[in-house]
VOVEX-680683 format. One record per residue (C-alpha): y negated, x, z negated. Coordinates in steps of 0.001 Angstrom, whole numbers, plus 524288, in hexadecimal, padded with zeros to 5 digits. Example, Ala and Ser with C-alpha at 12.3 -4.5 7.8 and 13.67 -1.06 7.14 Angstrom:
BEGIN
811948300C7E188;80424835667E41C;
***
This chain:
BEGIN
2326F9CDFBB2726;233DD9BF2EB283B;22AE79B668B2056;22F269A8DEB1BF4;226FF99DA5B16E4;22DB199781B0B29;2280F98C4EB0346;21A4399041B06B1;21C2499EECB043F;21D379A9ADB0E7D;227A79B354B0A33;22D669BF75B104C;23BB09C295B1161;23F6B9CF41B0AC6;232009D481B06F8;223C79D121B0562;21C779CFA6B122B;20E1B9D04DB150E;207449C31FB147C;212739BC58B0D61;20EA59B2EDB024C;2120D9B75CAF4A4;21EDC9B308AEE80;21EA69B1C9ADFBF;229509B0C5AD596;2236C9A54DACE3E;21FD099D85ADA64;22AAD9A09EAE3ED;2362E9A795ADDA5;237AA99F56AD157;238E699271AD8E6;2437C998C8AE150;24AC299E0AAD582;24AFD9904AACFC6;24E85989CAADC97;259BF99347ADECB;25EEA99072AD114;25E2799E7EACC5D;2585B99AA1ABF25;2621E98FEDABC22;26B46990BFAB06A;27724993D2AB8BF;2703099F4FABED3;265F99A908AB9F7;25F5F99EA2AB1B8;26A6A99ECBAA7C7;267D79A42AA9A39;26D659B18FA9D84;26AB49B14CAAC1A;2747F9B5BFAB64A;277C79C368ABAB5;26D869C971AB1DB;262A69C147AB7DF;25CA89B649AAFD0;2523D9AC76AB3C7;24BB59A28FAAAFC;252B3995A4AABCF;24BEE98C5DAB54C;240AE9960EAB752;23AF599365AA9F2;235F29A168AA83C;2314E9A660AB57D;22B449B2CBAAFAD;238879B6DBAAA4E;23EFF9B376AB738;235169BB96ABE95;237A39C705AB59F;246659C5A7AB6EB;245B99C535AC5B4;23ABF9CE83AC91B;2386F9D752ABD57;245B39D961AB6DB;248C39E775AB3C2;257249E4A4AB19B;259DE9E190ABFBB;250619E22AACB22;251C59D53AAD1FA;246CA9D701ADBF5;245009E1B4AE61E;237209E13DAEB93;23A539EC25AF536;245FB9E516AFAEC;244CC9D6DFAF693;2517A9D31AAFD1E;258C49DC86AF43C;2535D9D692AE7E0;25E7E9D3FEADE66;25B369C5A6ADC3C;25AB49C33AAEAFE;267969CA28AED36;26D9A9C1A2AE29A;2675B9B50DAE781;26C1B9B75DAF560;279A79BB9FAF0A6;277A99C89AAF75A;27DC09CDECAEAED;286D59C623AE1F5;27FF29BAFFADAF4;286D79B14EAD1F6;27D1C9A6D3AD596;2808D9A801AE3E6;276F39A864AEF28;26A209A1C4AEBB2;262219A584AF7C9;264D89AACBB0542;25E6C9B6E8B0AEE;253729B299B13AD;252609A50DB0DDC;244DE9A018B09E2;2488F9A199AFBA0;24D0F9AF8CAFDD1;240969B2EBB0509;2382D9ADE8AF9C4;23F9C9B644AEFEC;23FA49C247AF8AE;2311F9C11FAFB7E;22E4A9C01AAECFF;2359A9CCC6AEAB1;22F0D9D31AAF660;221B99CF86AF0E6;224CF9D65BAE42F;22AAB9CAB7ADCD3;21D809C59FAD7D2;21CD19BBEBACC82;211F79B38CAD205;203939B1AEAD3A5;1FDA19B0A2AC609;1F1779AA43ACBC1;1F91899FC1AD2E8;1F874991C9ACD9A;2039198DC7AC4A1;20DC9983B7AC7E4;20ACC97705AC0B5;2147E96D0FAC5C5;21D55968ACAD0BD;21C5295B7CAD75A;2266795573AE03A;2252A94A5CAE9DD;229C894016AEAC7;229FE93CFDADC24;233DE93243ADEB9;23B7B92EE6AEAE2;2444B92376AEE22;24EE092779AF7B9;259E892010AFDED;2675B92602AFCE5;2688E930BBB0729;259D5932E2B0886;2531793FDCB0592;245D0943B2B002C;23F06950D1B00AC;237C19541EAF424;22B2595BD0AF431;227BE964A7AE8A3;219EC9699CAE655;215AB973D9ADC5C;2088397130AD5DA;200AF97CB0AD087;1F64297E4AAC62F;1EB3C97F13AD031;1EF7F97234AD662;1F5E99789FAE221;2031F97415AE6EB;20EA697A1DAEE02;21A9E97442AF473;2269C9794EAED1F;2309596FCEAF298;239CB97A98AF71A;237D2982E8AEAF9;23A8F97869AE0D2;247AE975DCADA66;24D4296816ADB97;2574496145AD312;25BCD95329AD372;25F9594BA9AC733;26968943B7ACF0A;26F0F94B42ADA84;277E193FA6ADD3F;26BF693752AE028;2627A94113AE600;2660294F07AE95C;25B17958DCAEBA6;25C11965D9AF2B8;2546997256AF0AC;249BD96E27AFA21;246AA961A3AF2B5;24D6595857AFC12;2535394CC1AF4E4;25F0F94584AFA60;2622D937DCAF531;270E6937D5AF362;273B692C01AEAF1;26D2392085AE448;26598922D0AD7C1;25A8F92B59AD2E5;25898939E5AD169;24DB3942ECACCFD;24B3094F70AD454;2454D95A18ACBD2;23CF5963BCAD35E;23A2B970DDACCCE;2312697BC8AD10F;22DF79871AAC7F1;231A497EABABC10;228A6973ABAC026;22FB396706AC341;22E1D9597FAC8F1;237AC94E6EACB41;23A56944DFAD643;2412F937E8AD449;24AAE93458ADF37;24F2F92634ADFE4;25A739220EAE8AC;25B8A9132AAE73D;2687E90C59AE88D;2686290175AF2C7;26D158F451AED91;2739F8E979AF562;26B1E8DF26AEEBA;25DC08DEC1AE838;25C2B8E581ADB26;25F318DBC3AD049;253A28D56BAC989;256048D8F0ABB45;24C3B8D347AB19D;247BB8DE25AA860;2474B8DCECA9999;23C098E682A9856;2347B8F176A9EE6;2400E8FAB9A9DF4;2480C8F1C7AA6B8;23D028F079AB083;23C738FF40AB21F;24B3B9016AAB24C;24DF58F671ABBE3;242CC8FAD5AC4BE;248E290872AC553;25672902DBAC7D5;2510C8FA7FAD2D9;24AB490683AD8CB;257D690D85AD842;25F9E901B5ADCFD;267D690162AD08F;269A78F380ACB33;26B548F2D2ABC6E;277BA8EDD3AB611;278408E080AAFA5;2740F8DEB4AA190;27E708E22EA97A9;2857D8D746A9070;281958D34AA82B2;28D008DA57A7C66;28A058E6C6A840D;27BBD8E61EA7FF6;27F5C8E37FA71D7;2888D8EF27A7083;27FB28F7E1A78A7;2734F8F5A8A70E2;27A088F6B7A63B6;27F81903FBA6784;273019089AA6E2F;26961903B5A63F6;2706890545A56F6;27CAC90CE4A5A97;28661902E8A5590;28ED38F7A7A5A7A;28B278E96FA5808;293AF8E295A4E0B;29C488D756A52AB;293238CDA6A4C06;287498D3C3A52B0;28E5F8D34EA5FAF;292458C506A5E08;284818C109A5A2C;27E178C80CA6592;287E28C392A6FD1;286A58B567A6B31;277C08B5CAA6ACB;271918AE00A75F2;263A58B2B9A7390;25EA98B8BDA806E;256EB8C28DA783F;262918C705A7036;263108D496A7656;254E08D7E0A734C;2566A8D24FA6599;2625B8DAE5A6375;25A7C8E6BBA67CD;2502F8E3A5A5D8F;25A618E1EDA52DD;2616A8EEA9A55C1;254DA8F6A2A55DC;252638F282A47C2;25FF58F548A4267;262EB9009EA3961;26D299058EA42E8;2625B90824A4CD0;25C9F9128AA43E9;26A58917D9A411C;26DF09193AA4F64;2614391F52A5418;2609692868A4860;26D9492D91A4D9D;2676C92FE4A5AFE;25BA6936D2A5521;264BB93E7FA4C59;26ABB94413A58C8;25D90947A0A5EA6;2581994D3EA5208;264F595435A4EF6;266A994EDAA4142;27236956E6A3D48;275A995F24A3184;2787596D1BA356C;26DBD96E84A3F96;262E09739CA370B;265D0969A0A2C69;2712496E87A2411;271249638DA1A3B;271E9954BCA1C33;264FF95234A1541;25D0A9567CA210E;2655394F37A2B03;26594942FEA2292;256DA94332A2084;254B29452CA2F0F;25DE093A05A32AC;257C593096A28EF;24A34933A5A2DFD;24E749312AA3C01;255AA92498A38B6;24A9191F57A3074;240E49226CA3B56;2491791A79A44D7;24B5690F67A3B28;23CAC90E52A38E0;23A2790F4EA4778;2312D91AF9A458D;228B991CC1A51C9;22F0992702A5A3A;222E092F79A5B35;2223092FFDA4C5F;230BF93327A4BB4;22F5893EB8A54F0;222959434DA4EE4;2281094395A4128;233CB94B7DA45A2;22C9D9564FA4CE6;22230957EBA424B;22ADD95668A3637;228BE95F54A2A9D;22F9A95EF0A1D74;23D0E95F9AA1733;2488095D1FA200E;24EF895639A1475;2439C94D18A11D2;23D0C94AFEA1F13;246A994706A296E;23DD594A83A34E9;23CE1958A8A3027;24B0795A75A3460;2466D95A27A4291;2444E968D1A411B;2515896C11A3A92;25BBB96A21A4546;25781976C7A4BE2;2604098017A443B;2579598BDAA470A;24B1C983BCA4576;246C79884EA52CD;23905983F6A5662;23CB9981F4A6491;2480797945A6059;23E8897047A591D;2365396E8FA6558;2420796D33A6E44;247F5962C5A6568;23B1795B3AA64BE;2398795C02A737E;2477B957C6A7617;247C794CA8A6C2A;23A289470EA6DD3;236AE94AF3A7BB8;243BF94BD7A829F;23F6195963A870A;249D8963E0A87C1;2403696EE0A85C7;24A73976C9A7E7D;2504197C61A8AF6;2437B983B1A8D48;2468298C11A8154;25049993F7A8944;24CDD990F0A975A;243F5988CFA9FD3;246B297A6FAA0DF;24F03977EEAACF7;245A396E3FAB35C;239A796D9DAAA9B;22EE0977B5AA92F;231BA97994A9AAC;233A7987ADA96AB;2348498F9CA8A2B;225E998EBAA879B;226A797FDFA87DF;2319F9800EA7DF3;22A3A98998A754E;21D7C9821CA7685;22407975D9A7173;22B0F97D96A66DD;21E04982FAA620F;21ACC97592A5C7F;225FF977B7A52ED;2235798608A5047;21DEC98358A42A4;229EC97BC1A3E06;22F3F982D4A3232;2395F980A7A2792;23AF098423A195E;2466898208A1047;2465797B3DA0317;24F0597C6F9F730;257199713B9FCEE;261E19773CA04FC;25F1A975F9A13B5;252B396E1FA116F;2479B972DAA1A04;2392B96FDAA1A90;233AC96EADA2854;2255E972B0A2952;21B5A97800A32DE;217D49864FA3122;20B34988E7A38D9;20DB89979FA3883;21A6F99655A3FFC;219C299824A4ED2;222DE998C9A5A77;223529A5FBA6199;226589A65FA7012;233F39AC5DA719A;22F7D9B4E1A7D00;2216E9B877A79E6;2213B9B705A6B26;214609AFAEA6C0A;212169A366A63E6;215929975DA6BCD;20B5098CBCA6B71;20F1797E5FA6B46;20FA097829A78AD;212FF96A3AA7C14;21D89968E4A8653;2168F96881A9350;2096D96A49A8C70;1FFE4974A9A881A;2009097EA3A7D23;1FB2C9792BA7066;1F1F898053A6740;1F45897BEDA5927;1EDED97E13A4C19;1F58E98861A44C4;1F82E97F37A3950;1FC3C97396A4188;20A7696F37A4246;20D0896FBFA50F8;217969655FA4FA2;20D1F95B23A4D10;206B795E0BA5A19;213FE95DE0A609C;2172E950AEA5A74;20A2094AF6A5ED5;20CC394F72A6CB2;21B0594B44A6C33;218CD93D22A680B;20C8293AFFA7001;20D9292FE1A79F1;20923939D0A8407;214F89427AA819F;21D0A941B8A8E2C;22A179432AA871A;229D793CC1A79AD;22A4D92E11A7C58;231E192F99A8912;23C3F937ABA8246;23F6F92DC0A77BE;23F4C921A1A8071;24811928F7A89E3;2514192C6FA7EC1;251B591E4DA79E7;254C3919E5A87C3;25F949241BA885F;2650D9202EA7B21;265DC911DEA7F22;2693D912C4A8D99;2714A91F4BA8DE3;2685E926A3A9747;25A1F92A2DA962A;24F8392659A9FA2;24E6B93512A9FEC;25BF793B14AA049;25F5594269A97EA;2583593B7AA8D0E;252E5947CFA86A3;24EC694EB8A9326;2414094984A968D;23AB5951DBAA0DE;233B39502FAADB8;23F749553BAB542;2484394B07AAF03;240B093EBAAB290;243FC93174AACBD;24CAC92835AB447;2426891D9EAB2A2;235089236DAAF0A;22F05915EFAAD8C;2386F91209AA2B2;2362891EC0A9B62;2277A91D02A9C7B;2283790ECAA9836;2307F911BAA8C37;227D991D44A88A5;21BC29149DA892D;22290909FAA815E;2263F913A9A76AD;21867918D4A7596;2122F90B4BA7604;21B6F906ABA6B3D;217A691219A6277;2247B9195DA64CA;22D2290E40A5FF2;23A8A9125FA6508;240899052AA61E3;237598FF59A6BFC;23DA190816A7649;24B3F90464A7184;247818F60FA725A;2420C8F743A8033;24E368FE19A8537;2583E8F5B2A7E18;251C78E922A82C2;2516F8ED7DA90F3;25B288E88CA9AEE;25CD18F6BFA9EC3;263458F965A91A4;26ABF8EC91A923A;270DC8EEC8A9FAD;27F9A8EEF4AA08C;286748FC12AA05D;28ECA8F744AABB5;288E48FC59AB868;288988F491AC4F7;28C648FA05AD22D;27E588FE39AD4C4;27B7190563AC814;2887590B5CAC447;283C8918E7AC88B;27710917DAAC0F1;276469204EAB4BF;267A592272AB3A3;2602E915F5AB69B;2650690C91AAC06;26AB19025DAB532;275508FFD4AAB2A;2777390340A9CF6;27D2F910BBA9B16;2897F90F5EA92E1;289919193CA87BD;2949791E2BA7F3C;2925F91B5EA70F9;28CF4926FDA69A3;295E892D66A5FC8;28F64926BDA542A;28EED919A4A5B25;29D5991A88A5E7F;2A1C191E6CA50E7;29987913C1A4A88;29E7A909E0A546E;2ACBF90D42A51BC;2AA2490CBEA4323;2A3168FFAFA43E9;2AD958F9A2A4C7C;2B8D88FE41A43EF;2B1038FD0AA3738;2B5D190A79A3330;2AB38913ABA2E87;2A88A92235A2F44;2A54192BDDA2498;29D0893719A29D5;29C8294481A236E;2932194FCBA250D;2996695CE8A2247;28E68964C8A286F;2841B960E7A1E8E;283A996789A1172;28844960F3A0931;291B995910A116A;2906D94A63A10AE;296B793DD1A1570;290769316FA1A54;29571924A5A1468;2A0C891D8EA1AB8;29BCF91476A2541;28FD691C9AA28BF;28CFE91A0DA371E;28DEF9258CA4069;280BB9224FA4652;27AAB923ABA38AB;27FA993179A3641;2735F938F3A3262;27860946ADA34DF;27DD994B53A41E6;286CC95517A3B3F;28E8F94A35A34A0;29D0794BDAA37BE;2A3A494278A4130;2AE14946B2A4AE7;2ACCB93968A5183;29E2C93AFCA53C5;29FE9948C5A58BE;2AAE3944B4A61E9;2A30793979A67A8;296E794179A6A77;28D129400DA5F88;2813E948D5A60E0;2835095654A5B27;274B9956C9A57F7;27401964F9A5BE7;26955961A9A65D3;2600F95656A6829;264C3953AEA75FC;26943945E0A78FF;2750394BBDA7FED;27A7B95103A7313;2807894390A70C0;28BD5941F1A7A25;295C59372DA7B80;29E86939E7A873A;2ACAF935A4A8576;2B66C94071A82EE;2C50194275A8182;2C2F5945A5A731B;2BC5693890A70F1;2C7499315FA77D5;2D18B93861A6FBC;2CA2B93530A6349;2C9A6926BCA6682;2D7FD926A9A6A3D;2DDED92F36A5FAE;2D44893146A54A4;2D96792D31A474A;2CB7992A6CA42E3;2C8AC9214FA4E26;2D5D391A89A4CEE;2D397918DBA3E51;2C6D6911A9A40C3;2CE14907CFA4926;2DA47906A0A40C7;2D2D190507A33FC;2C82B8FC63A39A1;2C3D28F235A2F8D;2BF188E9E7A3AD5;2CD018E8C0A4015;2D22C8E5CCA3276;2C7F68DB26A30BD;2CB6C8D4AEA3D98;2D99A8D41AA3907;2D60D8CF20A2B71;2CD178C496A30D7;2D8758C04AA3965;2D07D8C11FA45B7;2D8308BD73A51AE;2DB348C7EBA5BAA;2D0A88C253A64A1;2C6888C206A59AE;2C9D68CFDFA5590;2C88D8D4D3A6384;2BB758CDD9A64FB;2B6A18D436A5870;2BABD8E1E6A5CA1;2B41F8E053A69D6;2A7988DBB0A6371;2A70B8E6EFA59D2;2AA268F178A63DA;2A4638EC7DA70A1;29B358E18CA6C0F;2A1E58D7E9A751E;2AD778CED9A75FD;2B9758D34BA7D84;2BB508CE50A8B52;2C6488C4A1A8D97;2CE658CF56A93E8;2CC228D8BFA889C;2CF1F8CE59A7E94;2DBA78CA01A8551;2E0818D800A8663;2DD878DB11A782C;2E34C8CE68A732B;2EFE98D1ACA7A3D;2EFA88DF33A7435;2ED278D9A7A66AC;2F8F88D0DAA679A;301E58DC10A6B85;310858D982A68BE;30D228CD06A6183;308448C6F7A6E13;315248C028A7275;317A08B9F7A652F;3097A8B609A6369;3089A8B0A6A7114;315798A8F9A6F46;310FF8A37BA6232;303AB8A0B5A67BD;309A7899CDA7378;3122B8914DA6AA5;3069C88EACA61D1;2FE4A88B53A6D89;308C388214A72C6;30A2687BA2A6560;2FB6B87AAEA6407;2FA56874E1A719B;3053586B16A6EAD;2FED486772A61C8;2F1B386686A685B;2F77985D91A729A;2FDCC854D6A6858;2F13B854BEA607D;2E9CF8517BA6CBF;2F342846A0A7021;2F2E48419EA621F;2E43C841A0A61B6;2E42B83A69A6E8C;2EE63830CAA6998;2E68182E6DA5D46;2DA7C82C61A655A;2E1F982377A6E85;2E75E81B48A6329;2DA3381A6AA5C9C;2D42A81680A6981;2DEEB80C77A6C46;2DE1A80674A5E9C;2CF8780609A5F8A;2D0628000EA6D08;2D9DF7F581A6817;2D1387F205A5CA5;2C5487F204A6540;2CC327E933A6F27;2CFF27DF5EA64AB;2C2407DF8AA5F1D;2BCC17DE60A6CCC;2C4F67D22FA6F96;2BFCB7CB52A6365;2B1F37CFA8A664B;2B3307CB2DA7463;2B6A47BD41A702C;2AB1E7BCAEA66CF;2A2297C21CA713E;2A6CD7B839A7B5A;2A3C97ACEBA7238;2968D7B288A6ED3;292647B519A7CDC;295C37A72EA8113;28C247A1AEA7702;281F17AB99A7ADA;2833A7A762A8911;2803179921A85E2;2742E79CC9A7DC3;26EEF7A5C0A8850;26FF079B82A9322;268B579177A8AC8;25DCB79B24A87B3;25C1279EFCA95FD;259AB790D8A9A68;24F0278EC6A9022;247D479B3DA939B;2481379825AA21F;240D078B3DA9F72;236407928CA9797;2341279C24AA2C6;231DB7911EAAC9A;227B478A94AA3DF;21FF179732AA1F3;21F8279931AB0C2;218C778C17AB2C5;20E5178F63AA88F;20AA379BF5AAFD8;20972794FEABCFF;2006378A7FAB75F;1F6FF7945BAB16C;1F5BB79BE7ABE1E;1F28C79028AC68B;1E9F97888BABD46;1E1FD79331AB699;1E3C67A11DABBC3;1E0A779ED2ACA22;1D3C179715AC79D;1CF4A7A1A7ABE1C;1D1C47AC44AC831;1C93A7A4DAAD22D;1BDD07A3DFAC86D;1BE967B27BAC58D;1BE5D7B5C7AD415;1B2057ADA9AD65A;1AB057B3E0ACAB9;1AEB57C16EACF4C;1A8F67BEBCADCC9;19C147BA3DAD6A9;19B4A7C6FBACEE3;19DC47CEC8ADB31;192D87C7DFAE2A3;189267C98EAD766;18C957D7E8AD658;189E77D9EEAE4DF;17CA27D324AE3CF;178BF7DB35AD7F2;17C497E80BADEB3;173707E451AEA60;1680C7E05DAE17E;1692F7ECC9AD96B;168D67F4BFAE5CA;15C617EDF7AEACD;155B67EFC8ADDA1;1591A7FE36ADD9C;153817FFFAAEB2E;146C47F902AE740;1455280139ADB1E;1476680D9CAE30B;13CCE8095AAECBF;13331806BDAE191;135E78141BADBC1;1338481AA2AE8DF;126D781319AEAF3;1222A816A9ADD3F;124BC824EFADFF6;11D9D8246DAED13;111EB81DAEAE6E9;110A98278EADBF4;11118832C9AE5A0;106D282C74AEE87;0FDD68295FAE2FE;0FE978375BADE4F;0FB9083CB4AEBD2;0EFD48335FAED35;0EA168377AAE016;0EBB8845DFAE363;0E537843D6AF0D9;0D9C883C5BAEAB1;0D7C184708AE095;0D7DF85136AEB56;0CE3184981AF3C4;0C4F8847EFAE821;0C56F8565EAE52B;0C2AC859E5AF350;0B7628500DAF455;0B0FA85607AE868;0B2E6863B3AED83;0A66886802AF43E;0ADCB87287AFB2E;0B62886913B02C3;0B23C86409B1028;0B08E855EAB1362;0BC318567AB1C1B;0C48585B91B10DC;0BF3B8511AB07EB;0C20584689B120A;0CFB984B7BB1433;0D26084B37B0589;0CCC083D81B0440;0D535838A2B0F8D;0E14083EAAB098A;0DE6183823AFC6F;0DC5E82ADCB031B;0E91F82C2EB0A79;0F06882FCAAFE11;0EA9A8242CAF6DA;0EEAD81AFAB01C3;0FC8D82017B014B;0FCEA81E01AF298;0F87480FEEAF40C;102CA80D50AFE31;10D5381321AF558;108D880A5DAEA32;109A57FE69AF2FE;1179280241AF700;11B43803BEAE8AE;1165C7F628AE582;11E407F04CAF0AB;12B107F6E8AEC55;128E97F24EADE57;127797E481AE32D;134627E56DAEAB7;13BC37EAB9ADED9;139DC7DE59AD694;141EF7D4DBADF34;14D117DED9ADFB4;14D387DF75AD0D2;14DB27D0AAACFE9;158CB7CFC5AD99D;160B47DA26AD238;15EF47D2DDAC55C;163927C62BACB99;1700A7CCCBAD13C;173667D27FAC3EB;172057C523ABD66;17AFC7BEC8AC763;185477C95CAC584;1852D7C741AB6F0;187027B888AB8CF;192987BAB4AC222;1993C7C3DFAB896;1970B7BA31AAD77;19D8D7AF47AB56A;1A9527B81BAB8E2;1ACC77BB44AAAAA;1B18D7AD77AA671;1B9527AC8EAB322;1C0217B972AB018;1C2EF7B526AA230;1C8AE7A848AA6B1;1D1777AF3BAB07A;1D5FF7B922AA63F;1D9717AE13A9CD7;1E1627A700AA70D;1E7F07B38BAAB79;1EC1B7B65FA9D68;1F1DC7A8CFA9C3B;1F9817AAC2AA8DE;1FE6B7B805AA449;202CF7B2AAA973B;209D67A76AA9DE4;210207B0DEAA77A;214D77B973A9C40;21ABD7ADA1A95A4;221817AA08AA25B;226C17B7C7AA45B;22C127B820A9693;2325C7AAF0A9859;238007AEDCAA57D;23D677BB7EA9FA9;2434B7B44CA9439;249967AA86A9D65;24F387B56AAA5F4;2545C7BCBCA9A25;25A6F7B08AA94A5;261147ADA5AA192;265F47BBBBAA259;26AD27BACBA9463;271E17AE62A9789;278947B4C5AA32B;27C087C0A5A9AE6;2814E7B7F1A900C;28A037B151A99D7;28EE07BE74A9F31;2910C7C38DA9155;2989D7B789A8DC9;2A11D7B8ECA99F0;2A3467C76AA96D8;2A6957C49CA88A2;2B0D97BABCA8C9A;2B6D27C4C1A9619;2B6777CF83A8BA3;2BD337C66FA8202;2C8467C442A8B7D;2C9EE7D2F1A8E4B;2C9577D6FCA7FE0;2D3707CD06A7BCB;2DC907D2BAA8641;2D9C97E170A832C;2DBDA7E153A7467;2EAD67E005A7463;2EC6F7EAE7A7E81;2E4357F471A7662;2EC207F17DA6A3B;2F8A47F53FA7173;2F2F980277A75FF;2EEDE805CAA6811;2FCBE80444A6369;301F480D74A6DE0;2F7A4817FCA6A83;2FB728178AA5C21;3099781A51A5F72;3061482676A67B7;2FD7182BCDA5CD6;3087A82AFAA5307;3119083296A5C2A;307BD83DA6A5E37;305DD83F5AA4F8B;31441842B3A4ED4;312E884C2EA5A55;3076B85313A53B8;30F5785606A479F;319AC85C96A4FFC;30F85864B2A5798;3093F86977A4AE6;3165186E7CA4666;317E18765FA5308;30A1E87C35A51A6;30D228807AA43BA;3197A88703A4863;3123F88E19A5381;307638924DA4A34;31147898A5A415A;3164F8A08FA4CE4;308738A4A9A50C1;305688A8E1A42E7;311BD8B0E3A429F;30E6D8B778A4F9D;300748BA54A4B45;305238BFCCA3E67;30DA38C938A45EC;301CD8CC90A4EB4;2F8FA8CF52A42F0;301368DB48A3FB6;2FD558E183A4CCB;2EEFA8DCCFA4D4D;2E9278E805A4588;2EDAF8F324A4E58;2EAA88EAF5A5A5A;2DCAF8E873A55D8;2DB588F6DEA52AC;2DFB68FA0CA6079;2D5AE8F08CA661E;2CAD38F6A4A5E02;2CF2190463A619D;2CF2B900ADA7002;2C1758FAD0A6F1C;2BC31906EEA6846;2C19390F3DA735D;2BB959073FA7E5E;2B07590CB4A866A;2A91590024A8393;2A93190352A7513;2A5A29119DA7665;29AE390F50A8055;28E3A907EDA7EED;28D528FF51A8AF8;
***
């Protein structure tokens, strides 16, 4: 019998063979069942199974599957005697009819594993074997070029630390087959540009691999300056993918976008004008701050939370008091910017009257007050965890099963209710005696955190408190990530994790770094959600245009451009109402008693989801039957189109619009009215093309008459303007000519006077110049005499005295030097003498001591006496030398004193010579100054005389010209006056023609006014039906 080696196991074909490794259900058969798809919903994993054979969906309950396959008494599916004739193998190989078709071939490796298992007695597994802990796949991330392939490697990790290659046993799915397809062996093929996640599953343990296929660009990635950390992370990811972002949106796009996204309403025309005219570079961030503080912010986000929390009469709350209390609590929490962790904690631990404590209504939407529903709602809303599917079957790609769902539900097992005398009022409280029995075993289920250990609690403790502490802890892997992902989804139309309420390891975030950053920001800011709103709204990522470029038009997941979103039902109804200024009255016929909201109540402020509104229902408002984000839908439909085209209610809003009536009453021009309607609907002015087209439409049949009247009026106005222009020019010409004539006549008289005056001035100037020239010559002679007779002799005396000082100084320096040398020699001699005298005295004392010492020899005594005599002689000689140097020092002192005295005498003689020279020099300088002044005065006088002559000559010439010009100017003034008079007559005629044309224009416009109202209504109706109005770009 042949033996095959398959995935590390030796198996026999047909029956068990000696020496063959064991094949177990849990280790070998279950992975095959999953890989072959037998436990999928379309096959035996469906609720009722197929063909009488049912497996747990996605292998969530392997014990039940083992029993169904190997132990069922209803139909024997295994034949240990003849494995090949086992019913499940005959079905799987299509040897007998099988609706699922052939899943394996006889003799294939998969077949041999299954047959060997049967042949070995269909064993469950080795109870002593280590348990599977996790699956790891390498590489964790891989960048591939289009057309390249990558083989994945999957490894199972067991409780004892051992590992096993399960690459060919794992199940592979790709999130984007278009980008990266994966086959059953784990080989990934890059098919297109983008990003995909491959989920690898083995025995309900999973891991993911990120596959990136970058798009090549013809030029470098654009350098886009980020506004904040969000942009840095988004743009880095886009650069990695080769997807350049779109340009920033325009101001009007940003304005309308953020109003709708932040507060759910349109900007008013005045708000639009103010923002568009604002030149402050920080105006966008300032607008963000303003909107986050407006009352409408709380209104709009209370609506969103009303959807998630299912605030709706009729779902556990049968009277409006509970729904109203719940709504007010939610809205007030948002208005006060309650920290998000406190918000969630108060909801899941609430106790009290559902009429008095809004948060207590968290436990009322579940109509059967099912404990599991409480936990599933909390997990979905606050963790983004869809644990609810584990109630009926295993999670498709996560390891969550029924026990996980029950463990979480056990935290809410003590939640109880009691009625009061007030109809439908309930008191929510914790009953410590209440428990949750396991639906299969009947045993009490103990609380267990999702992915954590079973919790032992004090019998009197409210388990919800422990759940809340775990839920809102910064270490919780879901809580903060879930809400920042939801906020991102609410503002940008797609979550970082998609879908926004499906956080799990097998659904990894598009950009993990952004999710981590926002999570950390939320925690560090004490769960202030407005901080997250502010970060996102101020980012360039949010402010990108919704218009894609050629490189990002296929991108739907990486936020390279703003994702245009249809207005929600409440947004749309409020927008139509605000534009038309027609208001809704909402009724609630579900509540008991029925009630109506006041006229003008905004749709986004409806507190109760059961409030009647066919419009809201038609345009996809959330039914509030579940807490899934997907419950709110807004795809366009034929019914919506028919409503907008044919609905009496919608038409009535347009036809009865007070805004249209006001534009007519205020006599706004067609252009002004169109501008106003564009501002209020689209927050922008119309383009030139749009405005031209609409103006033509507004004129309608009145256009020929209006255009003819306007043309005649324009021609009359132009003719009048020309006459007025000519008249003004003629008046100016006459005034100029008259002025010129008068000025010429005055100039002639002035020229004669000036000529006479300048002639006299010339004579005076020439006389003055001659006198001043004589004074300058005399002062020159005085300077020359002083220099020759006094200054030069004084300079000679000073030079001689200076030389004497120099010679005396030289002699003194030499004498001082000789004296210094003599004094130094005396000092040296004194020092030598003192040393010699000291040595002699010491030698004599020594010799005396030795001579008196009887122990010394005569030779020693003689030697000491000789030494003392020699020392004394040296001392005498040194004294003699000292005396000689002292005698030499005296003459040097005398000589130095004499040199100093001579120097002093020379300096004394030089001083009067210097003073005499300075006195003479001052006299010369003063005389020179006098001469210069005289010379300057003479030159100026001569220049003045020449100028006076030239001025006189010019004045005589001017007189002659002026006397000739004056008559000519007088003649021109007369001619200008005649032309002015003629144009006055022409102006009167042109005014008459303008009045006539104006009457025709007024008549044409009066006829047009009768058709303006329906035309403006048509324009408004058309704007309300545009995609630009119904979509937030």
